N, C-alpha and C positions, 0 to 999 in steps of 0.2 A: 576748558579742555574736555570735560565730560560731554558737553553738547556736541562737540566735534565728533566724538566717537559714536554718539547716538545718530548723528546725521549720516556718518559713514555707514553704519549698520542699516539705516533706513534705505539708503541708496542701493546697498548691496542686495537686500531682500527684495526691493522693488525691481531691480534688474533681473533677479531670478524669476520672478513671477511674470515678467513682461513677455517671455517666450514660453508660455505654458504649453506643453505638449499634450495633444489629445490622442486618444486611441480611436482609430478608424477601422471598423470591421466590415469587410465586404460580405454581404448577406448571401449572395448566390455563389455557387461553386464554380471556379474557373476550370476549364478543360484545356489541357495542353498535351502535346505529344512527348514533352520532355520537361524536366524540372530545372529549367534554365530560362533566361530572358534578359530584359533590359529594364533599368530603373531610370526614370527621368523626373525632373522637377515639374510639377503641374503648372501650367501656364507659360512656362519658358521653353519646355521640351529639351532643356539642357541635360546632358548625361549627369547622373548623380553618382559620383565615384565615392568609394569608401563607405557605402551603406552596409550595415550589418544585416545579413540575411540568415535567419535561423529556421531550421526545421524543428518543430515542437511536437510535444505529445498532444493528444486530442483535447486535453483540458487546458492547453497553453501554458502549463506550469513548468514543464521540463524541456530544456533545450537538448535535442538529440545530437545535432551537429550544426555548425555555422560556417559561413564564408563571408567575404566582402565583395562588393561590386568593384570592378576594375575602373580604369580611367575613362572607359567608354560606357560605363554603367552596366556592363554585362556581369552576370553571375551564373553559376552552374553547380549542380549537385550530381554525384555519381548515382545516387538513389533513383535518378530519373529513368533508369532502365527497368525499374519495377513498375508494375501497374498498381493502382490503389489510390487512396485519398491521403493527401499530405496537408499538414498545417504549417503555413509559412508566415513568418513575421519579419517586417522590414523596419529598421530604425536607424536614425542618424541625428547628430546634434542639430538642433534648430528645425527639425522636421517632425511632423506628426508620425506616430507609430501606426503602421498599417498591417493588419492581419487578414489573410485570406486562406481559403481551403482550395486545394488544387487536386483535381482528379486527372491522373495520367491515362490517356486514351489515344489510340492510333488515329482516331477521327478528329482529334482536337487541333487547336492552333499550333503552329510550329514551335512557338515559344511564348512566354508570358511577357506582357507589356504592363509594367507597374509605374504609376505616376504618384509620387509623394507630394504632399502639400506642405508648405512652409508653416511652422507653428505660429499661432497668433496669440 
């Protein structure tokens, strides 16, 4: 009976480590007219719904506000009307965590296009 419990624990912890999430940090600053956009799954281009999108402090330690992407992968923040630099983190179960800095500028892209990779 003891070996069955050990086997079950081994399978449980093995399953947890099978989908190890990585942190992906975009080095360059994205420029957009608004703090809104679409999230898709890298390689499939399917909409990623239910993704947690967080506005963070510049050290990434404090979440200022958050939202979730809708069924079409769209997200939006009201803070988009302000200009400046924003720190945005995207996370979802089974996906790598993605962090990027976004500068709001009238000359930027209409919206952000974010592609999350499946955790390996």
